[in-house]
Each structure stands twice: as structure tokens, then as C-alpha cells.
N, C-alpha and C positions, 0 to 999 in steps of 0.2 A: 055444874058449869064447865068443868074441865072435860067431861064426857061429850058435851055438845060441841065444844071446840074441836075435839078429836074427830068426831063424826063429820063436822063441817070441813075440816082439813082433808080427811080421806076422800070425801065427795068431791071437793075442789080438785084434789090431785088426780082423781079418776077422770074428771072432765078434761083437765088440761092434757093428760096423757093420751086421751082418745081423740083430741081435736085434730092432730096431724093425720090420723087414720081416716078421718071423715072427708078430707080433701081428696078429690079424684086425681090421682097421679099415677104415672108409670115410670119405671126405671128405664133409662135410655143410655146408650153408649156415649161417653165423653161429650165435651162441649162442641156445638156445631159452629161456633164462631172461631176466632183466632186462637188455636190451642196454646200458642206461646203466651197469650194474655191470661188464659184461664188454666193455669197449672194446678192440678189437683193436689190436695194436702198430702195424700198418700195413695197407694194403689187400691186401697179399700174404699176410696171416696166414691159415692154414688151420685149420679146425675138424675134429676127428676124432671119430668115433663108433665105439666098440669093442663087440663082441658081449657080451651080458650073460653073466656067469658065475654058476653056481649058488652059493647061500650055504651055510652061514652066512658072514658077512663079519667081518673083524677090522679095525677102524679104530684107528690110533694117532695120538696127539697128542704131538709133540715140542716141548717148550717149555722151554728152558734158562734163561730169564730172566723172572722174575715181579715185577719192580720197579715196575710201574705197574698202575693199577686196571683198565685194559682187559684185560690179560692175565689177571689174577685172575678177572675176570668171565667171560672166555672159558673158563677151566678149570671154573668153577662151572657154567656153562651146559652144557658137554660132559658133565660128571658127572651133572647132572640129566637130560639127554636119555638118557644110557646107563642110568639107573636106571628109566626108564619101562618099563611092561610091554610085551612085544613085541606089535606089531600084526600081524595076519594079513591078507594081501591078500584082497580079496573076489572 
């Protein structure tokens, strides 16, 4: 019984370790948005760019605590943005 758990654990570990390698990504230079907002953890921090996937996309917001005004405003802003008519790329 213990041997089968060990084999299962090793197999699961190998799958989880290989999963990030399966994603198509490339290393790019620093953030392209506001650099002051996206300060790297250290000089060794890497930035990845993943290949674009076809939409439609589904974005989720998980927020289990709404006891302050910032979180309430965040939820209202997300709902208002989602309610906007879809824009089509030109």
C-alpha cells in the first residue's frame, strides 16, 4: 500500500513540475505597463509573455471579504466594466 502511494506521489509530482513547461511562454524584458506599479521582487525576477489564446474570455473575481470601502468600490467597478457593451478590435 505504501509503495503505491509513493509511486502515485512521484507521478503526481512529475506532472505538476512539468505543467509550467508545457505552457508556451517566452522571457521578456520588464513590465510594459507602468514600471512604478510593477516593481520586481529582485533583479533576478523574470517576466514571461504567453501566446495569446482565442476568446471569448471568462474573468473571475474572488473576494470573500467586503468589509471596507475599497473592496466594495472594486466590485462596483468590475460590475460596471463588465456591463459595458463589447468593443470590437479595429
